[in-house]
C-alpha positions in Angstrom: 0.0 0.0 0.0 0.9 3.7 -0.1 1.1 6.3 2.6 -0.9 9.5 1.8 1.1 12.6 2.0 0.8 16.3 1.1 2.6 19.5 1.5 0.7 22.0 3.5 -0.2 25.3 1.7 1.9 28.4 1.8 1.7 30.8 4.8 2.5 34.5 4.2 2.3 36.9 1.2 1.9 34.1 -1.4 -1.2 32.6 0.3 -4.6 33.0 -1.2 -7.6 34.8 0.4 -11.1 35.3 -0.8 -12.6 38.6 -1.9 -16.0 39.7 -3.3 -16.0 42.4 -6.0 -19.4 44.2 -6.2 -19.8 45.0 -9.9 -22.0 48.1 -9.5 -19.9 49.9 -6.9 -16.6 48.3 -7.8 -16.1 47.8 -4.1 -13.8 45.0 -3.1 -14.6 43.2 0.1 -12.5 40.7 1.9 -14.1 37.4 3.0 -11.2 35.6 4.6 -8.1 36.6 6.5 -6.4 33.4 7.4 -2.6 33.5 7.1 -2.6 30.3 5.0 -4.4 29.3 1.9 -8.2 29.8 1.3 -8.9 28.6 -2.2 -11.4 27.0 -4.6 -14.4 29.3 -3.8 -17.7 28.1 -5.1 -20.9 30.2 -4.9 -23.9 28.4 -3.4 -26.9 28.7 -5.7 -28.8 31.1 -3.3 -25.9 33.6 -3.5 -25.8 34.0 0.3 -22.7 31.8 1.0 -19.5 30.7 -0.5 -18.0 27.2 -0.1 -14.2 27.0 -0.1 -11.2 24.9 1.0 -8.9 26.1 3.7 -5.6 25.0 5.3 -6.8 26.5 8.7 -7.2 23.0 10.3 -3.7 21.8 9.1 -5.2 19.3 6.6 -7.2 21.3 4.0 -11.0 21.0 4.7 -14.2 22.5 3.3 -15.6 25.6 4.9 -18.6 27.9 4.3 -18.7 31.6 4.8 -21.8 33.8 4.8 -21.2 36.7 2.4 -23.2 39.3 4.4 -21.9 38.5 7.9 -18.6 36.9 7.3 -19.5 34.0 9.6 -17.5 30.8 8.9 -18.3 27.2 9.5 -16.1 24.1 9.0 -18.0 21.4 7.0 -15.5 18.5 6.8 -12.9 17.1 9.3 -10.3 15.3 7.2 -7.0 14.9 8.9 -5.0 12.7 6.4 -4.8 14.9 3.3 -6.2 17.9 1.5 -9.7 18.4 0.1 -9.6 19.4 -3.6 -11.8 20.3 -6.6 -15.1 20.9 -4.7 -18.2 21.1 -6.9 -21.7 22.0 -5.7 -24.9 20.4 -7.3 -27.1 22.9 -9.1 -29.8 22.6 -6.4 -27.3 23.4 -3.7 -28.0 20.2 -1.7 -24.7 18.4 -2.2 -21.0 19.0 -2.6 -18.6 16.5 -4.2 -14.9 16.7 -3.9 -11.6 14.7 -4.1 -9.5 13.8 -1.2 -6.3 11.7 -1.3 -7.3 10.0 -4.6 -10.9 9.2 -3.4 -14.3 10.9 -4.0 -16.5 12.2 -1.2 -20.0 13.6 -0.9 -21.4 15.9 1.8 -24.8 17.4 2.3 -25.3 21.2 2.3 -29.0 21.5 2.6 -29.2 20.3 5.3 -25.5 19.9 6.4 -24.6 16.3 6.8 -21.3 14.5 7.4 -19.1 13.6 4.4 -19.1 10.0 3.2 -16.7 8.4 0.8 -18.0 7.2 -2.5 -16.6 3.7 -3.3 -15.6 3.3 -6.9 -14.9 0.0 -8.8 -13.9 -0.5 -12.4 -14.5 -3.6 -14.5 -10.8 -3.6 -15.7 -8.1 -3.1 -13.0 -5.8 -1.2 -15.2 -8.1 1.7 -16.0 -9.2 1.8 -12.4 -5.6 2.2 -11.3 -5.1 5.0 -13.8 -8.3 6.7 -12.6 -7.2 6.6 -9.0 -3.7 8.0 -9.9 -5.2 10.9 -11.8 -7.4 11.8 -8.9 -4.4 12.2 -6.6 -2.9 15.6 -6.1 -0.3 16.7 -8.7 1.5 19.7 -10.0 -0.9 20.2 -12.9 -4.3 18.7 -11.8 -6.9 18.6 -14.6 -9.7 16.8 -12.8 -13.2 18.2 -12.8 -16.3 16.9 -10.9 -19.9 17.8 -11.7 -22.7 16.4 -9.6 -26.2 16.0 -11.1 -29.0 18.3 -9.8 -30.6 15.5 -7.8 -27.3 14.1 -6.4 -27.6 10.7 -8.0 -24.7 10.9 -10.5 -21.3 12.5 -10.9 -19.6 13.4 -14.2 -15.9 13.1 -13.8 -13.3 14.5 -16.2 -9.8 13.1 -15.8 -7.1 14.3 -18.2 -9.3 14.2 -21.3 -11.4 11.2 -20.5 -15.0 11.4 -19.2 -16.6 9.0 -16.8 -20.1 8.8 -15.2 -20.5 7.6 -11.6 -24.0 6.6 -10.7 -24.7 7.1 -7.0 -28.3 5.9 -6.8 -27.6 2.3 -6.1 -24.0 1.1 -5.9 -23.7 -2.7 -5.5 -21.7 -4.6 -2.9 -18.5 -3.9 -4.9 -18.9 -0.2 -4.7 -19.7 2.5 -7.3 -18.9 1.7 -10.9 -17.2 4.3 -13.2 -18.7 4.0 -16.6 -16.7 5.6 -19.5 -18.6 8.2 -21.4 -15.8 9.4 -23.7 -12.3 7.8 -23.6 -11.1 8.1 -27.1 -7.6 9.1 -28.3 -8.6 12.8 -28.4 -8.9 15.0 -25.3 -12.5 15.5 -24.3 -13.4 18.5 -22.1 -16.3 20.8 -21.0 -18.9 18.0 -20.6 -22.1 18.8 -18.7 -25.0 16.8 -17.4 -28.5 17.6 -18.5 -30.8 18.7 -15.6 -32.4 15.2 -15.4 -28.9 13.6 -15.3 -29.6 11.3 -18.2 -27.6 12.9 -21.0 -24.1 14.3 -21.2 
């Protein structure tokens, strides 16, 4: 087996913070002031809160900040590696993200604890490649898009596209079904609102 590891984010002048720019007034307002990294902001559909990843708890976890009040709330409690690539479902009920080469899902409306999404592949070689591509790297090109109802995830990994159905994984775990895995790079895929078409 392998030992998960990561390098904690930068602290100091090179660290990222979150700001909101009001387009009408051109006023820039700071949302976070942590000395480390606050990154990957995602607006929640109601426009009242922003979801983001922060190194504040040593291992990077998901947080939510209310735009009007600045109140923050930690949503995940990972201790063995960073949260990456968070994506919120269109209805705002779920967030899906990668963590140490695995996929996780957490509830946002209402807030529920994160659970790992088991993934199995029919061929062990593509499965190994899929897991490797989900692990943190210098140039990550992984994108997750949950369906509106939270029953499926569209996964882009370095030019290949997979669909993960969450509605009823069997005993072996969730199956990653290739949607586009040709010799050309595929990108920009999106799920239809009913989750049936890509």
